[in-house]
N, C-alpha and C positions, 0 to 999 in steps of 0.2 A: 235318597236322602243320605246314601255316603258319599256319592261320587262329588254332591254339591260339593259338601264337607271337602273332600277332597280337593277342589277344587279352589274354595276359599283358601285352604291353606298354603295350597304352591301359591296363587295370585298374591297372598300377604306376604310369602317369602319370597316371593320374587320382588314383590314392593309395586306389584298392578295397582293403581286406583288412589298409591297413596302421593301426599304432597310430599315431592323432595325439594331442600332447599339448591338454589345457588349459590349463596353466600351465608355464610355464620360467622355472627356478632360472638362474642364473650364479653358480657358486661361481669367488672369484678368491684363490686364496692359494699361498705358495711350493711346498708338497706339494699333489698330488692329493688329494684324499679315499679313505680305503678302501671297496671294494665296498659292502661290507653298512653300511657307514656314508652314503654316498652313496643308498642304496636306502631305506632309515629315513627320511631325508629327504626323499625323494619320497615317501613314504607320509603324513607326517606331514602333508606339504601338502595330498596328494589329501584324505586323511579329513578334513580341513575344508572342503575345494573343493565344487562344485559341476560336473554335466555342460557343459561352454561348446560343446561342439561338435554334440551331441546324436549320438554316437556309443555312449550306452548304458552309458559308462564315465567314469571320472574320472582322468586322467591327469597326473601332475607329473614333469616332467623336470628333472635336475641336470646344468648343461651345465658342465663343471669346466674352468678356465684358468688351470692352475699357471702359477708365476712362472718356475718350473724351478728355485732352489735351486742356482745354478750353471752350471746347464747350457744354453750360449746358445740351441740347436738348439730345445730344447722351451719355450725361453721364446720366441723370434722367432715359432714356430709356433701356441703361444697368442694372443700378441700379435693376429696375424692374426688368426685364426679371431673373438677377442672381438672386435676393431675390426669385423668383418661381422655378430656379434650387436649391438652397441652400435647401428648404423645402419641397419641391419635392424627391429629392435624387439622380436626374439625373446622375450628376459628382458625382464618385467616385476618382478621380484625381483633382489635381491642377497644371496649370504650374501659379506662383505667380511674378509677377514685386517685390511688397512690399508684402510678407507673415505677418508681425508684422502689419500692418495697417489691413489689409483680415480681420485677426485673430478678432482685437478690431472689425470690423465693423459689422463680420457676427456671429464669435464663431462656426465655422462650420468644425474646420481641429482634428485631432489626436493625439496624440504623435505618434514618426515613430513606436514604439511597438505595435502601433496599441490600445493602451490603452486611455482614455480621462485623458487631463491633469485637474489638480485641480484647477483653474483660468480659466474657459473657454476663457476667453480675452486676454490669456498668450500664444502668439506665441513661445515659448522658445520651444526646442526639439519637432516640430512637422514639419518641412521642411527641405530639403536637397539641398546645388544650384546643378544645370543641373551638371556642370562640375566636382562634386565631386561621379556621378555616370557612371561610368565605360560603363555601357550598354548604355546608352543616350549619353553620351561624344565621344560615337566610334560609333555612327549611321550617320553619316556621309550626313545631311538632304540638302544639294547639293547648288542650288543657286537662289536666288529669282530675280523677276524682274514684275515691273509695270510702268505705263505709269503715269505720274503726272507733268498738265502744259505744255505740248508736248516734254517732255522730260521720256526719259527711264531711269528708276532710278535700279542698280542692286546691289546683292552686296551680302553677304555669308548667307547662313541660320545657320549654325551652329556660327557663329560669334551673330547672331540675340538672339538664343536662349542661351547663354553663360552666360547671367545676369539674366535668369531665374532660380525658386526655386520651386521642386516640392513638393508636401503634397499629402493629402487623407485626406477623407472621415473622419470627427468623425462623430457619430451616439448617441445622450443624449437620444431616446425615441426607444421603438419598430420597427418605419420604418426603412428601409435600403435599399439601393441602388438596383436595379435590380442584381441578380447574383452576390450575396457579396462574396461568396467564390472564387469565378473565379477572382472576383478584386483583393483579397488579395496577390494570387497567380500570378498574373500579378504584383502588387507593389513588391511582393517578388523577380520576376526577373529582373525587373528595378532598384529596388537598390542592387542587389547583387552585392556585392567587395565597396559598399560607402563607403567614410570617413565621419560621420557623427561626 
């Protein structure tokens, strides 16, 4: 029994049997996205990607950082986890409701061509509307559905994300995200034909 427990702990520590993402996307907006919308976004990114970590599957994770819509506790928690994400370089891609405010707060985005902005607080030229990217605009994310106070709320995921902006991570130090070349290749796929 002890041997089995020890083997399980070692396997968990080494990540055996755990799904590891090839790509990570950070969503920053007022309210969290519905589960169905988040899953559809993950599928859309994964469908254009490749297996970067060699585990035989292509996986994209959407990390959600809602700003709370007046909920100070949620906002503070999201801010802490988002800062950790930015510092660790976990998410390469960003889906943002307000890219200008995000860049002022975190100074994490690069320009669309991959270079760094002269002024790290300036978001000009660092983002594209979701709807300006033909690949994303044509992804057909389907419907979402969730229960709220005894009511079922449904809607179009495509409409929900149409107000978001796509951006990518800039690196001011030698530390980069996992698989930077693979992430850049996916960026090129996502923004192919984009009107910037």
